[in-house]
TORVOFI-700801 format. One record per residue (C-alpha): residue number from 1; chain; x, y, z. Coordinates in nm, 4 decimals, m for minus. Example, Ala and Ser with C-alpha at 12.3 -4.5 7.8 and 13.67 -1.06 7.14 Angstrom:
2
<rec 1 "A" <1.2300 m0.4500 0.7800>>
<rec 2 "A" <1.3670 m0.1060 0.7140>>
//
This chain:
259
<rec 1 "A" <m3.9434 29.0683 3.9813>>
<rec 2 "A" <m4.2778 29.2369 3.9166>>
<rec 3 "A" <m4.4832 29.0394 4.1212>>
<rec 4 "A" <m4.2088 29.0630 4.4114>>
<rec 5 "A" <m4.2179 29.4562 4.3818>>
<rec 6 "A" <m4.5782 29.4447 4.3675>>
<rec 7 "A" <m4.6315 29.2869 4.6617>>
<rec 8 "A" <m4.4134 29.4955 4.8691>>
<rec 9 "A" <m4.6099 29.7861 4.7717>>
<rec 10 "A" <m4.9693 29.6975 4.7919>>
<rec 11 "A" <m5.1677 29.4227 4.9780>>
<rec 12 "A" <m5.2861 29.2588 4.6803>>
<rec 13 "A" <m5.2541 28.8811 4.5958>>
<rec 14 "A" <m5.0530 28.7846 4.2729>>
<rec 15 "A" <m5.2241 28.5776 3.9939>>
<rec 16 "A" <m5.1372 28.4510 3.6820>>
<rec 17 "A" <m5.3247 28.5211 3.4149>>
<rec 18 "A" <m5.4006 28.1505 3.2971>>
<rec 19 "A" <m5.5288 28.0722 3.6484>>
<rec 20 "A" <m5.8542 28.0224 3.6501>>
<rec 21 "A" <m6.0864 28.1265 3.9364>>
<rec 22 "A" <m6.3176 27.8571 4.0583>>
<rec 23 "A" <m6.4261 28.0441 4.3901>>
<rec 24 "A" <m6.3642 28.3035 4.5498>>
<rec 25 "A" <m6.0245 28.3638 4.6773>>
<rec 26 "A" <m6.1722 28.4522 5.0711>>
<rec 27 "A" <m5.8464 28.3684 5.2185>>
<rec 28 "A" <m5.8083 28.5206 5.5968>>
<rec 29 "A" <m5.4353 28.4988 5.5806>>
<rec 30 "A" <m5.2028 28.7495 5.4097>>
<rec 31 "A" <m4.9771 28.4492 5.2820>>
<rec 32 "A" <m5.1747 28.3149 5.0408>>
<rec 33 "A" <m4.9927 28.0437 4.7950>>
<rec 34 "A" <m5.0029 27.6574 4.7621>>
<rec 35 "A" <m4.8095 27.3527 4.7012>>
<rec 36 "A" <m4.7498 27.2183 4.3183>>
<rec 37 "A" <m4.6350 26.9195 4.3807>>
<rec 38 "A" <m4.4388 26.7754 4.6638>>
<rec 39 "A" <m4.1072 26.9627 4.7740>>
<rec 40 "A" <m4.2588 27.2853 4.5516>>
<rec 41 "A" <m4.4837 27.5935 4.5692>>
<rec 42 "A" <m4.5579 27.7672 4.2561>>
<rec 43 "A" <m4.5495 28.1307 4.2522>>
<rec 44 "A" <m4.8480 28.1337 3.9732>>
<rec 45 "A" <m5.0932 28.2740 4.3068>>
<rec 46 "A" <m4.8827 28.4757 4.5213>>
<rec 47 "A" <m4.9688 28.6457 4.8687>>
<rec 48 "A" <m4.6973 28.7623 5.0914>>
<rec 49 "A" <m4.7479 29.0711 5.3345>>
<rec 50 "A" <m4.5057 29.3578 5.2527>>
<rec 51 "A" <m4.3012 29.2239 5.6036>>
<rec 52 "A" <m4.2805 28.9032 5.4832>>
<rec 53 "A" <m3.9375 28.7558 5.5443>>
<rec 54 "A" <m3.9431 28.5420 5.2502>>
<rec 55 "A" <m4.0597 28.8626 5.0128>>
<rec 56 "A" <m3.7747 29.0328 5.2093>>
<rec 57 "A" <m3.5042 28.7479 5.1540>>
<rec 58 "A" <m3.6268 28.7469 4.7857>>
<rec 59 "A" <m3.5941 29.1116 4.7142>>
<rec 60 "A" <m3.2704 29.1305 4.8347>>
<rec 61 "A" <m3.0878 28.8195 4.6823>>
<rec 62 "A" <m3.2047 28.9331 4.3422>>
<rec 63 "A" <m3.0347 29.2416 4.3493>>
<rec 64 "A" <m2.7652 29.0383 4.2187>>
<rec 65 "A" <m2.8530 28.9799 3.8526>>
<rec 66 "A" <m2.6133 28.7167 3.8529>>
<rec 67 "A" <m2.6676 28.5021 4.1648>>
<rec 68 "A" <m2.5955 28.1745 4.2414>>
<rec 69 "A" <m2.8419 27.9985 4.3922>>
<rec 70 "A" <m2.7794 27.8302 4.6896>>
<rec 71 "A" <m3.0791 27.5725 4.5843>>
<rec 72 "A" <m2.8770 27.4558 4.3322>>
<rec 73 "A" <m2.6532 27.1350 4.3683>>
<rec 74 "A" <m2.3147 27.1643 4.4647>>
<rec 75 "A" <m2.2323 27.0825 4.0400>>
<rec 76 "A" <m2.4562 27.3011 3.9428>>
<rec 77 "A" <m2.3047 27.6434 4.1898>>
<rec 78 "A" <m1.9599 27.5133 4.0479>>
<rec 79 "A" <m2.0638 27.5123 3.6919>>
<rec 80 "A" <m2.1843 27.8764 3.7101>>
<rec 81 "A" <m1.9150 28.0100 3.9414>>
<rec 82 "A" <m1.6650 27.8340 3.6290>>
<rec 83 "A" <m1.8509 28.0875 3.4264>>
<rec 84 "A" <m1.8359 28.3976 3.6497>>
<rec 85 "A" <m1.5052 28.3656 3.7028>>
<rec 86 "A" <m1.4039 28.3178 3.3373>>
<rec 87 "A" <m1.5642 28.6898 3.3077>>
<rec 88 "A" <m1.8967 28.5193 3.1433>>
<rec 89 "A" <m2.1663 28.5251 3.4349>>
<rec 90 "A" <m2.4896 28.3775 3.3881>>
<rec 91 "A" <m2.7743 28.6552 3.4035>>
<rec 92 "A" <m3.0876 28.5088 3.5967>>
<rec 93 "A" <m3.2829 28.5440 3.2974>>
<rec 94 "A" <m3.0682 28.2461 3.1149>>
<rec 95 "A" <m3.0937 28.0299 3.4095>>
<rec 96 "A" <m3.3075 27.7411 3.3975>>
<rec 97 "A" <m3.6905 27.8080 3.4165>>
<rec 98 "A" <m3.8172 27.8729 3.7349>>
<rec 99 "A" <m3.4957 28.0325 3.8802>>
<rec 100 "A" <m3.6903 28.3209 3.9909>>
<rec 101 "A" <m4.0179 28.1987 4.0169>>
<rec 102 "A" <m4.1356 27.8527 4.2272>>
<rec 103 "A" <m3.7770 27.7295 4.2689>>
<rec 104 "A" <m3.6454 28.0632 4.4612>>
<rec 105 "A" <m3.9842 28.1620 4.6359>>
<rec 106 "A" <m3.9991 27.7559 4.7796>>
<rec 107 "A" <m3.6401 27.8040 4.9061>>
<rec 108 "A" <m3.7425 28.1111 5.0609>>
<rec 109 "A" <m4.0239 28.0112 5.2240>>
<rec 110 "A" <m3.8613 27.6804 5.3735>>
<rec 111 "A" <m3.5929 27.9069 5.4928>>
<rec 112 "A" <m3.8231 28.1383 5.6660>>
<rec 113 "A" <m4.0355 27.8977 5.8106>>
<rec 114 "A" <m4.3672 28.0553 5.6076>>
<rec 115 "A" <m4.3672 27.7070 5.4129>>
<rec 116 "A" <m4.6168 27.6465 5.7014>>
<rec 117 "A" <m4.8658 27.8657 5.5230>>
<rec 118 "A" <m4.8399 27.6632 5.1835>>
<rec 119 "A" <m5.2017 27.5468 5.0962>>
<rec 120 "A" <m5.2389 27.1827 4.9784>>
<rec 121 "A" <m5.2123 27.1068 4.5865>>
<rec 122 "A" <m5.5993 27.0880 4.5339>>
<rec 123 "A" <m5.6582 27.4531 4.6462>>
<rec 124 "A" <m5.4874 27.5874 4.3406>>
<rec 125 "A" <m5.3474 27.2798 4.1166>>
<rec 126 "A" <m5.5615 26.9934 4.1536>>
<rec 127 "A" <m5.4762 26.8815 3.7792>>
<rec 128 "A" <m5.0605 26.8811 3.7768>>
<rec 129 "A" <m4.8624 26.9952 3.5166>>
<rec 130 "A" <m4.8387 26.6218 3.3335>>
<rec 131 "A" <m5.1941 26.6170 3.3549>>
<rec 132 "A" <m5.2541 26.9613 3.2185>>
<rec 133 "A" <m5.3791 26.8150 2.8864>>
<rec 134 "A" <m5.6671 26.6287 3.0241>>
<rec 135 "A" <m5.8368 26.9689 3.0771>>
<rec 136 "A" <m5.8748 26.9889 2.6889>>
<rec 137 "A" <m5.9739 26.6642 2.6348>>
<rec 138 "A" <m6.3291 26.4974 2.6639>>
<rec 139 "A" <m6.2449 26.1457 2.8274>>
<rec 140 "A" <m6.1075 26.2791 3.1619>>
<rec 141 "A" <m6.3778 26.4181 3.4295>>
<rec 142 "A" <m6.1663 26.6913 3.5949>>
<rec 143 "A" <m6.4617 26.8065 3.8034>>
<rec 144 "A" <m6.4077 26.4820 3.9879>>
<rec 145 "A" <m6.0733 26.5852 4.1068>>
<rec 146 "A" <m6.1954 26.9293 4.2365>>
<rec 147 "A" <m6.3473 27.0061 4.6136>>
<rec 148 "A" <m6.4643 27.2399 4.8546>>
<rec 149 "A" <m6.0628 27.3219 4.9029>>
<rec 150 "A" <m6.0380 27.4339 4.5670>>
<rec 151 "A" <m6.0188 27.8093 4.4834>>
<rec 152 "A" <m5.7837 27.7785 4.1280>>
<rec 153 "A" <m5.7503 27.5879 3.8540>>
<rec 154 "A" <m5.3943 27.6705 3.6428>>
<rec 155 "A" <m5.4121 27.5940 3.2963>>
<rec 156 "A" <m4.9970 27.5914 3.2693>>
<rec 157 "A" <m5.0187 27.8056 2.9662>>
<rec 158 "A" <m4.6914 27.7832 2.8899>>
<rec 159 "A" <m4.7201 27.4260 2.7931>>
<rec 160 "A" <m5.1134 27.4716 2.6955>>
<rec 161 "A" <m5.1045 27.7231 2.4229>>
<rec 162 "A" <m4.8681 27.5285 2.2146>>
<rec 163 "A" <m5.0980 27.1990 2.1904>>
<rec 164 "A" <m5.3681 27.4320 2.1396>>
<rec 165 "A" <m5.2419 27.5883 1.8308>>
<rec 166 "A" <m5.0060 27.3221 1.7543>>
<rec 167 "A" <m5.2712 27.0309 1.7547>>
<rec 168 "A" <m5.6365 27.1381 1.8461>>
<rec 169 "A" <m5.6945 27.4144 1.5883>>
<rec 170 "A" <m5.6933 27.6300 1.8601>>
<rec 171 "A" <m5.9929 27.4834 2.0188>>
<rec 172 "A" <m6.0374 27.2750 2.3097>>
<rec 173 "A" <m6.2126 26.9089 2.2529>>
<rec 174 "A" <m6.5753 26.9587 2.2578>>
<rec 175 "A" <m6.7209 26.7852 2.6108>>
<rec 176 "A" <m6.3761 26.8872 2.7666>>
<rec 177 "A" <m6.3651 27.0660 3.1026>>
<rec 178 "A" <m6.1949 27.3833 2.9125>>
<rec 179 "A" <m6.4620 27.3651 2.6441>>
<rec 180 "A" <m6.7564 27.3579 2.9041>>
<rec 181 "A" <m6.5731 27.6987 3.0480>>
<rec 182 "A" <m6.5482 27.8500 2.7306>>
<rec 183 "A" <m6.9348 27.8122 2.6620>>
<rec 184 "A" <m6.9808 27.8989 3.0556>>
<rec 185 "A" <m6.8152 28.2418 2.9987>>
<rec 186 "A" <m6.9211 28.3327 2.6171>>
<rec 187 "A" <m6.5472 28.3287 2.4993>>
<rec 188 "A" <m6.5343 28.2744 2.1161>>
<rec 189 "A" <m6.1803 28.1047 2.0619>>
<rec 190 "A" <m6.2018 28.2341 1.6984>>
<rec 191 "A" <m6.1962 28.5785 1.8067>>
<rec 192 "A" <m5.8369 28.5643 1.9518>>
<rec 193 "A" <m5.6115 28.2506 1.8348>>
<rec 194 "A" <m5.2998 28.1474 1.9889>>
<rec 195 "A" <m5.0527 28.3020 1.7519>>
<rec 196 "A" <m4.7828 28.0322 1.6382>>
<rec 197 "A" <m4.4992 27.9659 1.8718>>
<rec 198 "A" <m4.2226 28.2027 1.7422>>
<rec 199 "A" <m3.8974 28.0973 1.6414>>
<rec 200 "A" <m3.6331 28.2010 1.9037>>
<rec 201 "A" <m3.2972 28.0583 1.7860>>
<rec 202 "A" <m3.1149 28.0099 1.4555>>
<rec 203 "A" <m2.9410 27.7147 1.5614>>
<rec 204 "A" <m2.9412 27.4689 1.2949>>
<rec 205 "A" <m3.1776 27.1974 1.4619>>
<rec 206 "A" <m3.2555 27.0012 1.1933>>
<rec 207 "A" <m2.9166 26.9236 1.0856>>
<rec 208 "A" <m2.8151 26.5530 1.1873>>
<rec 209 "A" <m2.4359 26.6761 1.2164>>
<rec 210 "A" <m2.5883 26.9369 1.4722>>
<rec 211 "A" <m2.7765 26.6708 1.6346>>
<rec 212 "A" <m2.5340 26.4861 1.6851>>
<rec 213 "A" <m2.3334 26.7033 1.8782>>
<rec 214 "A" <m2.5671 26.7987 2.0808>>
<rec 215 "A" <m2.6754 26.4591 2.1940>>
<rec 216 "A" <m2.2998 26.3768 2.2369>>
<rec 217 "A" <m2.2654 26.6370 2.4756>>
<rec 218 "A" <m2.5342 26.5521 2.6733>>
<rec 219 "A" <m2.4255 26.1928 2.6980>>
<rec 220 "A" <m2.0645 26.3019 2.8183>>
<rec 221 "A" <m2.2543 26.4644 3.1341>>
<rec 222 "A" <m1.9607 26.7564 3.1669>>
<rec 223 "A" <m2.2255 27.0276 3.1434>>
<rec 224 "A" <m2.5538 27.0359 3.2432>>
<rec 225 "A" <m2.8460 27.0875 2.9902>>
<rec 226 "A" <m2.9282 27.4002 3.1012>>
<rec 227 "A" <m2.5552 27.4872 3.0187>>
<rec 228 "A" <m2.5928 27.2955 2.6721>>
<rec 229 "A" <m2.9050 27.4682 2.6036>>
<rec 230 "A" <m2.7394 27.8215 2.6751>>
<rec 231 "A" <m2.4267 27.7768 2.4546>>
<rec 232 "A" <m2.6167 27.6226 2.1539>>
<rec 233 "A" <m2.9472 27.8242 2.2197>>
<rec 234 "A" <m3.1929 27.5506 2.1868>>
<rec 235 "A" <m3.4576 27.4236 2.4440>>
<rec 236 "A" <m3.4268 27.1273 2.6761>>
<rec 237 "A" <m3.6347 26.9088 2.4932>>
<rec 238 "A" <m3.4436 26.9349 2.1836>>
<rec 239 "A" <m3.1138 26.8555 2.4080>>
<rec 240 "A" <m3.3352 26.5471 2.5539>>
<rec 241 "A" <m3.4446 26.4483 2.2065>>
<rec 242 "A" <m3.0792 26.4149 2.0232>>
<rec 243 "A" <m2.9532 26.2139 2.3552>>
<rec 244 "A" <m3.2196 25.9637 2.3513>>
<rec 245 "A" <m3.2181 25.9460 1.9643>>
<rec 246 "A" <m2.8041 25.8206 2.0334>>
<rec 247 "A" <m2.8709 25.6116 2.3077>>
<rec 248 "A" <m3.1730 25.4197 2.1237>>
<rec 249 "A" <m2.9922 25.3841 1.8074>>
<rec 250 "A" <m2.6564 25.2942 1.9516>>
<rec 251 "A" <m2.6829 24.8853 1.8392>>
<rec 252 "A" <m2.7465 24.9829 1.4785>>
<rec 253 "A" <m2.4672 25.2738 1.4742>>
<rec 254 "A" <m2.2109 25.0680 1.6288>>
<rec 255 "A" <m2.3125 24.7886 1.3579>>
<rec 256 "A" <m2.2292 25.0162 1.1199>>
<rec 257 "A" <m1.9387 25.1276 1.2660>>
<rec 258 "A" <m1.8193 24.7644 1.2661>>
<rec 259 "A" <m1.8935 24.7253 0.9345>>
//
């Protein structure tokens, strides 16, 4: 929301702090954004003129902090409407990740036709989210994936930081793309270590009975993963893990029951 209001009041381009500026952002157009993957524009780099129909549409839509997104599937809209009718509307900050970001930006860009200005993936997101860890590992040649069009490289910090903190001792591996950038710019990782991820929930995530409950709810399919996460204050990865544990051990579980 901050970046949308910033764009409405300035002629600046919003750039996330985890976007490495590989080349100057020398664009002639005030519309500056790019495809993250087929079907989705990322808002880590976002330039929209103040009279952009997309920008106007986004600001108007989010005046309702409990808005139900038209880009969601019908069953997802129905689920959110049911909670709203029950007196428990879901706030924008509690909805699925990307609700106020890539999902909404892509929807309004397509609705207004301003999607035509979207730059190819290689411009800002040459290293995809699934391949993010390649940038901190030495066996991958990142430079060969960058082209003359590349202006930025997104580090996907939301997932990259925990990996660096938990498994890499806060430092990318020697010979990796990111290690080369650290050396190039004279950065000392030890001077500002990534803090451990804070626990945001008191849910008994290590309790087998709780895990079973979460897994069964996921398997029933009566509620979306997003709703299960909201109801139990857990993240989506835990829901998937609990579900998969039951599925992968189904034969053993049923054999034990029969015995």
